[in-house]
MARVEXDREN-872059 format. One record per residue (C-alpha): residue number from 1; residue in one letter; x, y, z. Coordinates in Angstrom, 2 decimals. Example, Ala and Ser with C-alpha at 12.3 -4.5 7.8 and 13.67 -1.06 7.14 Angstrom:
<recs>
<1,a,<12.30,-4.50,7.80>>,
<2,s,<13.67,-1.06,7.14>>,
</recs>
This chain:
<recs>
<1,m,<22.81,-4.70,-3.36>>,
<2,v,<23.89,-1.40,-1.70>>,
<3,l,<21.09,0.49,-0.01>>,
<4,g,<20.00,4.27,-1.80>>,
<5,n,<18.48,7.17,-0.78>>,
<6,h,<14.70,5.93,-2.01>>,
<7,d,<15.79,2.31,-0.33>>,
<8,v,<16.70,4.41,3.36>>,
<9,h,<13.40,6.19,2.41>>,
<10,l,<11.40,3.61,1.95>>,
<11,i,<12.69,2.67,5.51>>,
<12,g,<12.22,6.22,7.32>>,
<13,l,<8.45,5.77,5.63>>,
<14,a,<8.31,2.28,7.21>>,
<15,l,<9.47,3.34,10.13>>,
<16,g,<7.49,6.16,10.60>>,
<17,v,<9.50,8.80,10.76>>,
<18,a,<9.50,10.34,7.03>>,
<19,p,<7.94,14.17,6.99>>,
<20,k,<6.29,13.51,4.48>>,
<21,p,<3.48,10.89,2.79>>,
<22,p,<5.06,8.17,0.46>>,
<23,e,<4.79,8.49,-3.11>>,
<24,p,<2.68,6.12,-5.30>>,
<25,g,<5.48,3.52,-5.88>>,
<26,l,<6.43,3.51,-2.03>>,
<27,a,<3.02,3.99,-0.90>>,
<28,a,<2.33,0.45,-3.08>>,
<29,v,<5.09,-1.92,-1.54>>,
<30,l,<4.12,-0.28,1.89>>,
<31,a,<1.02,-1.86,1.69>>,
<32,a,<1.92,-5.13,0.26>>,
<33,s,<0.93,-7.83,2.46>>,
<34,d,<4.44,-8.81,2.73>>,
<35,a,<5.55,-4.97,3.58>>,
<36,h,<7.14,-5.97,6.92>>,
<37,e,<8.96,-8.87,5.56>>,
<38,l,<10.57,-6.48,2.80>>,
<39,v,<11.45,-3.62,4.79>>,
<40,d,<13.11,-5.96,7.08>>,
<41,w,<15.31,-7.51,4.62>>,
<42,l,<16.30,-3.98,3.16>>,
<43,r,<17.55,-2.73,6.69>>,
<44,k,<20.04,-5.83,6.52>>,
<45,q,<21.41,-4.30,3.32>>,
<46,p,<24.77,-2.90,3.09>>,
<47,l,<25.59,0.90,2.17>>,
<48,t,<29.03,-0.48,0.49>>,
<49,a,<30.12,-3.81,-0.94>>,
<50,e,<33.37,-5.22,-2.69>>,
<51,e,<33.56,-8.06,-5.06>>,
<52,g,<37.54,-8.43,-7.03>>,
<53,g,<38.69,-4.89,-7.53>>,
<54,a,<35.44,-3.17,-7.45>>,
<55,f,<33.95,-1.25,-4.17>>,
<56,f,<30.42,-0.76,-4.99>>,
<57,v,<28.51,2.28,-3.33>>,
<58,h,<25.06,3.98,-4.57>>,
<59,a,<25.90,7.91,-4.67>>,
<60,g,<29.52,7.92,-3.76>>,
<61,l,<32.26,8.44,-1.04>>,
<62,a,<34.08,11.78,0.57>>,
<63,p,<37.16,12.95,-0.88>>,
<64,s,<38.63,12.87,2.06>>,
<65,w,<37.81,8.82,2.71>>,
<66,t,<39.69,6.15,2.28>>,
<67,l,<37.89,2.93,1.65>>,
<68,e,<38.78,1.92,5.10>>,
<69,r,<36.86,4.81,6.29>>,
<70,a,<34.03,4.11,4.17>>,
<71,r,<33.42,0.36,5.08>>,
<72,s,<34.23,1.62,8.76>>,
<73,l,<31.50,4.27,8.05>>,
<74,s,<28.82,1.77,6.39>>,
<75,s,<29.39,-0.92,8.98>>,
<76,e,<28.40,1.43,11.86>>,
<77,l,<25.54,2.37,9.33>>,
<78,s,<24.23,-1.29,9.06>>,
<79,q,<24.29,-2.09,12.95>>,
<80,a,<22.73,1.34,13.71>>,
<81,l,<19.73,0.54,10.78>>,
<82,t,<18.97,-3.12,11.97>>,
<83,g,<18.81,-1.97,15.58>>,
<84,p,<16.20,0.42,17.68>>,
<85,q,<18.24,3.68,17.00>>,
<86,a,<17.12,3.21,13.21>>,
<87,g,<14.12,5.85,13.82>>,
<88,p,<16.35,8.23,15.55>>,
<89,l,<19.30,8.16,13.03>>,
<90,l,<16.49,8.31,9.91>>,
<91,a,<14.48,11.28,11.66>>,
<92,a,<17.58,12.89,12.53>>,
<93,s,<18.61,12.75,8.63>>,
<94,y,<15.40,14.30,7.55>>,
<95,s,<15.77,17.53,10.00>>,
<96,k,<19.17,18.21,8.36>>,
<97,r,<21.05,17.75,11.70>>,
<98,r,<24.90,16.64,11.09>>,
<99,g,<26.87,14.07,12.91>>,
<100,k,<29.31,11.22,12.02>>,
<101,l,<26.72,9.07,10.82>>,
<102,l,<24.33,11.25,9.62>>,
<103,d,<26.68,12.48,7.59>>,
<104,a,<28.28,9.18,6.17>>,
<105,l,<24.82,8.38,5.17>>,
<106,a,<23.94,11.38,3.52>>,
<107,v,<27.33,10.87,1.25>>,
<108,l,<26.65,7.57,0.58>>,
<109,t,<23.72,7.85,-0.70>>,
<110,r,<23.27,11.28,-1.99>>,
<111,i,<26.56,12.91,-3.11>>,
<112,r,<27.45,14.14,-6.10>>,
<113,m,<28.88,17.36,-6.18>>,
<114,v,<31.73,18.81,-3.84>>,
<115,n,<33.20,22.52,-3.42>>,
<116,a,<37.04,22.97,-3.16>>,
<117,e,<37.75,22.10,0.30>>,
<118,g,<35.38,18.48,-0.65>>,
<119,v,<32.51,19.22,1.21>>,
<120,p,<29.50,17.97,-0.40>>,
<121,n,<26.99,19.94,-1.78>>,
<122,y,<23.68,17.98,-2.43>>,
<123,r,<21.63,20.56,-3.96>>,
<124,y,<23.05,20.59,-7.83>>,
<125,k,<21.86,17.37,-9.73>>,
<126,g,<22.68,18.41,-13.40>>,
<127,a,<25.61,17.31,-15.32>>,
<128,p,<29.23,18.83,-14.09>>,
<129,a,<29.50,20.56,-17.77>>,
<130,d,<26.91,22.65,-16.03>>,
<131,a,<27.37,23.01,-12.29>>,
<132,p,<27.89,26.56,-10.23>>,
<133,e,<31.16,27.56,-10.51>>,
<134,g,<33.69,25.46,-7.30>>,
<135,l,<31.69,22.24,-7.51>>,
<136,r,<33.43,19.11,-9.19>>,
<137,p,<32.18,15.61,-8.89>>,
<138,w,<33.01,14.58,-5.92>>,
<139,f,<34.93,11.28,-7.61>>,
<140,e,<37.30,14.21,-8.98>>,
<141,a,<38.35,15.27,-5.78>>,
<142,g,<39.13,11.85,-4.51>>,
<143,s,<41.60,9.24,-5.27>>,
<144,w,<41.25,5.34,-4.40>>,
<145,p,<44.07,3.56,-6.13>>,
<146,t,<43.12,0.23,-4.60>>,
<147,r,<39.61,-0.40,-6.01>>,
<148,r,<37.50,1.11,-8.67>>,
<149,v,<34.83,2.70,-7.01>>,
<150,f,<31.32,1.90,-8.87>>,
<151,f,<28.08,3.87,-8.01>>,
<152,g,<24.91,4.92,-9.65>>,
<153,h,<22.43,7.78,-8.43>>,
<154,w,<23.10,10.93,-10.67>>,
<155,a,<22.03,10.62,-13.86>>,
<156,a,<22.48,13.70,-15.24>>,
<157,l,<26.09,12.46,-15.37>>,
<158,g,<25.18,9.54,-17.51>>,
<159,l,<27.77,6.87,-18.28>>,
<160,h,<31.31,7.61,-16.59>>,
<161,v,<34.40,5.30,-16.80>>,
<162,g,<37.38,7.04,-15.07>>,
<163,e,<40.10,5.37,-14.22>>,
<164,s,<39.19,4.85,-10.69>>,
<165,s,<35.13,5.23,-10.80>>,
<166,v,<32.55,4.07,-12.68>>,
<167,g,<29.42,5.72,-13.11>>,
<168,l,<26.22,3.55,-14.66>>,
<169,d,<23.58,5.66,-13.58>>,
<170,t,<22.00,6.36,-17.71>>,
<171,g,<18.47,7.30,-16.76>>,
<172,c,<16.46,4.40,-17.01>>,
<173,v,<13.91,5.71,-14.28>>,
<174,w,<13.35,8.34,-16.34>>,
<175,g,<13.00,6.99,-19.64>>,
<176,g,<16.86,6.82,-20.46>>,
<177,a,<19.13,3.23,-20.96>>,
<178,l,<19.62,0.74,-18.33>>,
<179,t,<23.71,0.33,-18.26>>,
<180,a,<25.70,-2.80,-17.31>>,
<181,y,<29.24,-2.96,-16.60>>,
<182,r,<31.44,-6.23,-16.80>>,
<183,v,<33.74,-5.83,-13.71>>,
<184,e,<36.17,-8.59,-14.92>>,
<185,d,<36.87,-6.79,-18.71>>,
<186,g,<35.07,-3.72,-18.71>>,
<187,l,<32.44,-4.19,-21.75>>,
<188,t,<29.56,-1.92,-20.95>>,
<189,w,<25.47,-2.64,-21.90>>,
<190,s,<23.10,-0.25,-22.68>>,
<191,e,<19.33,-1.25,-23.40>>,
<192,p,<17.26,1.82,-24.56>>,
<193,k,<14.60,3.27,-23.49>>,
<194,a,<14.32,0.52,-21.04>>,
<195,v,<10.83,0.42,-19.17>>,
<196,v,<11.26,-0.40,-15.57>>,
<197,t,<7.87,-1.45,-14.08>>,
</recs>
C-alpha cells in the first residue's frame, strides 16, 4: 500500500487543514467510531514501496529523480506525516506553496504530465493523445533502469504496460475495470465494470 492524493486529503481533513468540507465518502470515514485509528494507520503508510524488481508509487516520479531520490523524499514525507509537522505541511500543500517536500508530495500523489523541461503539469487529466502540445506523460520523460515503476492515479490513461513503467488505473472508481498485474510474470487481469462500495 502506498499513499495517494485521496489518502493525503483524508489526513488533511482529519487534521482540520483542508480548505473544503469532505465529500460524502470521506465524511463517512471521518464520522466512523474508529476514524482516529483509521487516520493514524494511514499516516503511517509509505508514499513509495519496493518488492523484487518493482517500485510502487500512487501517481509517478519526477523525470529528473533517481529511485534513490524518490526513496529519500518518500522517507522524509513519511516522517513529516507521522509527526507534528503534518498539519502545517498539508495546509501548505493546499495553498499551492512550493518547497522540496511540498513538490515531492505533489509529484508522488498527483503527477500525470510534464512539459519539455520535465516540470509537472497538474491541470491536465485526460488521455496523452489529447494533451496540449508540449506535454507528455511523466514516464516518457525519465528512465529508471533498475526497477519497473508501477503506478495508478490516471484513469484516462488506462492500462499502460511499458518497458520501465506499468499504469494500472483503468477507471474502476468511475465504473470501469479493476485491473491487477502479477509482477513475477506480467500476467494481467481485468474485471470489467467492477463495483466499488
